[in-house]
C-alpha positions as CSV (number, residue, x, y, z in Angstrom):
1,M,0.0,0.0,0.0
2,A,1.4,3.4,-1.0
3,K,2.3,5.8,1.7
4,S,0.3,9.1,2.2
5,K,1.6,12.0,0.3
6,F,4.2,13.7,2.6
7,P,5.1,17.4,2.4
8,N,8.3,17.9,0.5
9,K,11.5,19.4,2.0
10,E,11.2,22.9,0.5
11,D,7.5,23.3,1.5
12,L,8.4,22.2,5.1
13,I,11.3,24.6,5.2
14,N,9.1,27.5,4.1
15,Q,6.6,26.6,6.7
16,V,9.3,26.6,9.4
17,M,10.7,30.0,8.3
18,V,7.2,31.6,8.3
19,T,6.6,30.2,11.8
20,S,9.9,31.5,12.9
21,D,9.0,35.0,11.7
22,F,5.5,35.1,13.3
23,V,5.8,33.0,16.4
24,W,9.5,32.4,17.3
25,G,10.6,36.0,17.0
26,N,13.1,35.1,14.1
27,K,15.0,32.7,16.4
28,I,15.5,30.2,13.5
29,S,17.7,31.5,10.7
30,R,18.0,29.6,7.5
31,E,21.7,28.9,8.3
32,K,20.7,27.5,11.7
33,L,18.1,25.3,10.1
34,D,20.5,24.0,7.5
35,N,23.1,23.2,10.2
36,W,20.4,21.3,12.2
37,L,19.3,19.4,9.1
38,N,22.8,18.3,8.3
39,N,22.7,16.2,11.5
40,F,20.5,13.8,9.6
41,T,23.0,12.1,7.3
42,G,21.0,9.2,5.8
43,E,22.1,6.5,8.2
44,V,18.5,5.1,8.7
45,F,16.7,6.1,5.5
46,T,17.7,8.4,2.6
47,K,19.1,11.7,3.7
48,K,16.3,13.6,2.0
49,Y,13.6,11.5,3.7
50,E,15.2,11.7,7.1
51,Q,15.3,15.5,6.8
52,E,11.7,15.7,5.7
53,L,10.7,13.6,8.8
54,A,12.8,15.9,11.0
55,L,11.2,19.0,9.5
56,W,7.7,17.5,10.0
57,L,8.5,17.2,13.7
58,L,9.9,20.7,13.8
59,V,6.8,22.1,12.1
60,S,4.7,20.4,14.8
61,F,6.8,21.8,17.6
62,V,4.8,24.1,19.9
63,Y,6.8,27.1,20.9
64,Y,5.5,29.3,23.8
65,N,6.9,32.8,23.3
66,E,7.0,35.5,26.0
67,K,3.5,36.8,25.3
68,E,2.0,33.4,25.6
69,V,3.9,32.6,28.8
70,R,2.6,35.8,30.3
71,H,-0.9,35.0,29.3
72,L,-0.6,31.5,30.9
73,C,0.7,33.0,34.1
74,A,-2.4,35.3,34.3
75,T,-4.7,32.4,33.5
76,L,-3.1,30.2,36.2
77,Y,-3.6,32.8,38.9
78,R,-7.1,33.6,37.8
79,D,-8.0,29.9,38.1
80,F,-6.4,29.6,41.5
81,I,-8.3,32.7,42.8
82,H,-11.5,31.3,41.4
83,K,-11.0,28.0,43.2
84,K,-10.2,29.8,46.5
85,L,-13.4,31.9,46.2
86,I,-15.5,28.8,45.5
87,E,-14.0,27.0,48.5
88,N,-14.8,29.9,50.8
89,N,-18.5,29.5,51.6
90,S,-18.7,32.3,54.2
91,D,-21.0,35.3,53.9
92,N,-18.1,37.6,53.4
93,T,-17.9,39.9,50.4
94,I,-15.6,39.1,47.5
95,E,-13.2,41.8,48.6
96,E,-13.1,40.3,52.1
97,K,-12.5,36.8,50.7
98,L,-9.7,38.1,48.5
99,E,-8.1,39.7,51.5
100,Q,-8.3,36.4,53.3
101,V,-6.5,34.7,50.4
102,H,-3.9,37.5,50.4
103,N,-3.2,37.0,54.1
104,S,-3.2,33.2,54.2
105,V,-1.3,32.3,51.0
106,R,2.3,32.6,50.0
107,F,3.8,31.6,46.6
108,H,7.1,29.8,46.2
109,Y,9.0,28.3,43.2
110,L,9.1,24.6,42.7
111,G,12.7,23.4,42.5
112,R,15.9,25.2,43.1
113,S,16.8,28.9,42.7
114,G,18.1,29.6,39.2
115,E,15.8,27.0,37.6
116,S,12.7,27.6,35.5
117,G,10.2,27.8,38.5
118,A,12.1,30.6,40.0
119,F,12.4,32.4,36.7
120,L,8.7,32.0,36.0
121,L,7.8,33.7,39.3
122,Y,8.9,37.1,37.9
123,Y,6.3,36.9,35.1
124,F,3.8,35.4,37.5
125,R,4.2,38.3,39.9
126,K,4.2,41.0,37.2
127,E,1.2,39.7,35.2
128,N,-0.9,39.4,38.3
129,M,0.2,42.6,39.9
130,L,1.3,40.8,43.1
131,S,3.5,42.3,45.8
132,V,6.8,40.8,46.7
133,S,5.3,40.2,50.2
134,D,3.1,37.6,48.5
135,F,6.1,35.4,48.0
136,V,8.5,33.5,50.3
137,S,12.1,32.7,49.5
138,N,12.8,30.9,52.8
139,L,10.4,28.2,53.9
140,D,12.0,28.1,57.4
141,N,10.4,31.4,58.4
142,I,6.8,31.3,57.3
143,P,4.4,33.7,59.1
144,E,2.0,31.9,61.4
145,E,-1.1,33.3,59.6
146,V,0.0,31.6,56.4
147,T,-1.9,28.4,56.0
148,E,-1.1,27.5,52.4
149,I,2.1,27.3,50.3
150,V,1.5,27.6,46.6
151,Y,4.3,26.2,44.4
152,V,4.7,27.6,40.8
153,D,6.4,25.8,38.0
154,D,6.3,25.7,34.2
155,V,5.9,21.9,33.6
156,T,4.9,18.9,35.8
157,L,5.1,15.8,33.6
158,S,6.5,12.9,35.5
159,S,4.2,10.6,37.5
160,H,6.3,8.7,40.0
161,E,7.8,9.2,43.4
162,K,11.3,9.6,41.9
163,S,10.1,12.5,39.7
164,Q,12.0,15.8,40.2
165,A,8.9,17.7,41.3
166,Y,8.0,15.2,43.9
167,R,11.5,14.9,45.3
168,Y,11.7,18.7,45.7
169,L,8.3,18.6,47.6
170,E,9.4,15.8,49.8
171,K,12.4,17.9,51.0
172,D,10.1,20.8,51.9
173,L,7.4,18.8,53.7
174,E,9.0,18.9,57.1
175,K,9.5,22.7,56.8
176,I,5.8,23.3,55.9
177,K,4.2,20.7,58.0
178,G,0.6,21.5,58.7
179,K,0.3,23.8,55.7
180,N,-1.9,23.2,52.7
181,I,0.1,22.7,49.5
182,S,-1.0,23.6,46.0
183,I,0.9,23.4,42.8
184,L,0.4,25.8,39.9
185,T,1.9,24.7,36.6
186,L,1.6,26.0,33.1
187,I,1.6,22.5,31.6
188,A,1.0,19.1,33.2
189,S,0.5,15.6,32.0
190,Q,-2.7,13.8,33.0
191,S,-0.6,11.0,34.6
192,A,1.3,13.6,36.7
193,I,-1.9,15.2,37.8
194,D,-3.3,11.9,38.9
195,F,-0.1,11.0,40.8
196,L,0.1,14.3,42.7
197,E,-3.6,14.2,43.6
198,S,-3.1,10.7,45.0
199,K,-0.6,12.3,47.4
200,N,-3.3,14.8,48.5
201,L,-1.7,17.7,46.7
202,N,-3.8,20.3,44.9
203,I,-2.8,21.0,41.4
204,I,-4.0,23.6,38.9
205,N,-2.7,23.8,35.4
206,C,-3.5,25.6,32.1
207,I,-2.7,22.9,29.6
208,T,-3.1,19.1,30.2
209,L,-1.1,16.8,28.0
210,E,-2.5,13.4,27.2
211,E,-1.5,10.3,25.2
212,R,-2.2,12.0,21.9
213,D,0.4,14.7,22.7
214,R,3.2,12.1,22.7
215,C,4.4,12.3,19.2
216,F,4.9,8.6,18.5
217,S,1.8,7.3,20.4
218,N,-0.9,5.4,18.4
219,D,-3.1,8.4,19.0
220,S,-0.5,11.0,18.0
221,N,-2.0,14.3,16.8
222,I,1.2,15.0,14.8
223,F,0.7,11.9,12.6
224,Q,-3.1,12.0,12.4
225,N,-2.9,12.4,8.6
226,H,0.4,10.6,8.0
227,N,0.2,7.7,10.3
228,D,2.0,5.5,7.8
229,H,5.2,7.6,8.4
230,L,5.0,7.4,12.2
231,E,7.2,4.3,12.7
232,N,9.9,5.6,10.2
233,C,10.0,8.9,12.0
234,K,10.3,7.2,15.4
235,Q,13.2,5.1,14.0
236,V,15.0,8.3,12.9
237,A,14.4,10.1,16.2
238,E,15.5,7.0,18.3
239,Y,18.6,6.3,16.2
240,Y,20.0,9.8,16.3
241,G,18.6,10.4,19.8
242,N,20.6,7.4,21.1
243,K,23.8,9.1,19.9
244,I,23.2,12.4,21.8
245,Y,21.2,11.7,25.0
246,K,20.6,8.9,27.5
247,A,16.8,9.0,26.8
248,P,16.5,9.1,23.0
249,L,12.9,10.2,23.0
250,G,13.1,12.6,25.9
251,Y,13.3,12.1,29.7
252,S,11.0,9.3,30.9
253,N,10.2,8.5,27.2
254,C,7.8,11.5,27.2
255,Q,8.1,12.1,23.4
256,Y,7.0,15.7,23.6
257,T,7.5,18.5,21.1
258,F,7.3,21.8,22.9
259,G,9.4,24.4,24.6
260,F,9.4,27.9,25.9
261,F,11.2,31.1,24.8
262,Y,13.6,30.7,27.8
263,N,14.3,27.0,27.7
264,T,13.2,23.6,26.4
265,P,12.4,20.7,28.9
266,D,14.3,17.5,28.5
267,N,11.0,15.7,28.1
268,S,11.0,17.0,24.5
269,L,12.9,15.1,21.8
270,P,16.7,15.6,22.3
271,I,17.1,15.8,18.5
272,F,15.7,19.4,18.9
273,W,18.0,20.6,21.7
274,S,21.0,18.4,22.5
275,R,24.6,19.6,22.0
276,N,26.2,16.3,22.8
277,N,28.7,14.6,20.4
278,G,28.8,17.5,18.0
279,W,25.0,17.7,17.5
280,E,23.8,21.0,16.2
281,P,20.5,21.9,18.0
282,I,17.7,23.9,16.5
283,I,16.2,24.9,19.9
284,E,18.1,26.0,23.0
285,R,18.2,24.0,26.2
286,Y,20.2,25.4,29.1
287,D,21.4,22.4,31.1
288,K,21.5,22.7,34.9
289,N,25.2,21.7,35.0
290,Y,24.9,20.1,38.5
291,G,28.2,19.8,40.2
292,R,30.1,22.3,38.1
293,T,31.4,25.3,39.9
294,R,34.3,26.8,37.9
295,F,34.0,29.2,35.1
296,T,36.3,30.5,32.4
297,S,36.8,34.2,32.0
298,L,34.1,34.1,29.2
299,G,31.6,32.6,31.6
300,R,31.5,29.1,30.1
301,F,31.7,26.0,32.2
302,I,34.9,24.0,32.2
């Protein structure tokens, strides 16, 4: 049976460049795109077909620019406040209920300082016109009137006790014993939501990722009209992914195709962002560089 008609290389390149202009803020130059495509050298299929498959994945990549992240921060806070107002069944006015939330809640980043959760707090505070007093940086000295700690992060995707998000929370539990805990996250997988709720944690998110959002699942949105190319594309992503990252289809085999203007999560396909073994990335990912403490005069790790 003949395969479905797949977009040709030049049409896909044109689509990428248009998307770069209107969504990515010109972050992808033609030179950068060509350098990335040259990673695919025809070791699995023909070079042309491999590059068309790679371009199809890139066309399907969801890029959240600064404007969209700011909008998601505003939406997240609005949903949180709405939930708190519904939970408060007193006869107080809305203004009085809002004042109660302001007095009893403090926001904190999920993870470590210098990571994406801490970075996101700036936009979260700015978009929602919050005061710096609404945030805590030290969980050892929480005012007694505060009854709830609200963690903020960009993605919550893993669904097991060894997940990064849950390990961070476990370390904090003793410090915030007796406090209610909520997690606000821009994007969460349904499995991560189910897992955290099973631990009696409240979670609010803007976007929920399901099985169809994993690019090589049987229900993949990306290959809805080209399902007969899915397995070939997976072979290419796995083959080159194995050369450049320990998890060829992304951390925990997530198989995602999205990123933010400030970073790309390692749950997305490493063929987009890895720099290992001479690979030329198309999308930036700034590694956490755990354990490295010395810098060159140019600020690069050595």
